[in-house]
N, C-alpha and C positions, 0 to 999 in steps of 0.2 A: 756134760763137763761144767765145772763150777766157774761163776762169773770171776773175771781176774781184776783186782785192784791195780790201778795205773799210777795215782799220785795221791798225794795229800796238799791240801791248800788251806792251811790254818786260818782263822778269821781272829784277828788281834783286836783287843777293846784298846780305843784310844781316847782321850779328853779332848784331845786338839789335832783334828786331821790334818790341817795344814804343817803345824809343827811335826807330826809324825812322817808326813811325806818329805820335808826338809831333812830329816834325821836318816830316812832311808836312802835319799839321795846321796847322802854323805858316805853312806856305806856300799854305793854302788848299785841300787836299785833304780829302775826306771818306773816313772807314773805310765801303767797300762790301761788304766780304767778309772774314771772320776764320774760319780753320779751327778753331780752339780759344779759346774764351773765357780760360781760366786761364793756358795757356801756347801762344799762337799762334807758329807756324812758317811760316804762309803766309796773306797778306793782301792785298787788294787795294784801292786808294786810287783816288779819282776826283775830278777838277777839270774842269768843264764838259765838253767830249768827250775830255778826256785821262785814259786810265786805264794804272794802273802796278801791277805785281804786285810784292809784296817777300817774297824766300822766305829763311828762317833758314838760314846755313850755317855750320858751326865754322869757327874761325879757321885750323885746319890745312890747309882746302881752299884758303886763298887764300895767294898768293904775296906775302910781306912786301917792300914797296916796288915792286910792280910796278904798272903804270898801269892804273887801273881804267877801267871803260867811260864813255863820254860821252854824252849825250841831248840832242838839241837839239828843244827846245819852240817851236814857232813862236806868238808872242803879238802881239796888235793895240797894245799901248803898254808898250814895255820900261821906260820912265822910271816911268811909274805902277805897274807891278809891283814894281820894284826898291823904291820908296818903301813899298810894301805890305810886303814882305819886311823893310825896316828897321823898320817899326813893330812888326812882329809878333815882333822878335826872332830872326829866322831868318838874318840876316846880322850878324855882330858883327866882320868884318875882323880877326881874329888869325890870326897863321900865314902862311904864303907867300900874297903878293897877286899873281894873275897879272896880266897886262895889261888883262883884261876883270874886274876884281873890282867895278868899277861899270860903269853903261851909257855905251858909247863906240861910235864909228864903226868899222868894220873896214875894212881895205884890200880886202876881198872883197864889199863892197857891203851890210852890214847893219849894225844898231845893233844891241849885245847886252851882255849880262853873264852870268859863269859864276859856279857855286858849287858847293860839293860836299855831298853828304849825309853823316850820320854814319858811313856805310860807305865813304867815299871815291867813291861813284858821281859822277859830272860831270854836272852840270845846266847846260845852254847856253840862255838864253833869247833871242831874237832876232825883231827884225820886219824889214821892208825899209827901208832907209835914207831919209830924204827926201830927193828930188831936190835936187840943187845948183842954187843960184841964181848967178846971175851976170850 
């Protein structure tokens, strides 16, 4: 029998660990691990079954203007989550607004919205789109 994959826990690059933790707390994640209380360089945040690792990197290690990774998070209610993020101040709609800056139906059959964390990592929150009636 083959070994079974059980979860994926991405490691997101951040230039400012405390700032990243503050952002992830705004979107409902709790701090689960911190390598150093005074000067954290590596932390783990968790919300429900989702675990993300945030690791400090110096700005010289990032290519300016390069695309940052995108992480897709499946949720049960995109619209309720979006309203939660608006209320917490995590979404402010300044700067570049992509086509899914607020919940919308996609051509690929989901309902989703996207945002970026303070280091530019893309977070795409999605759920299955309701079946069309007609």
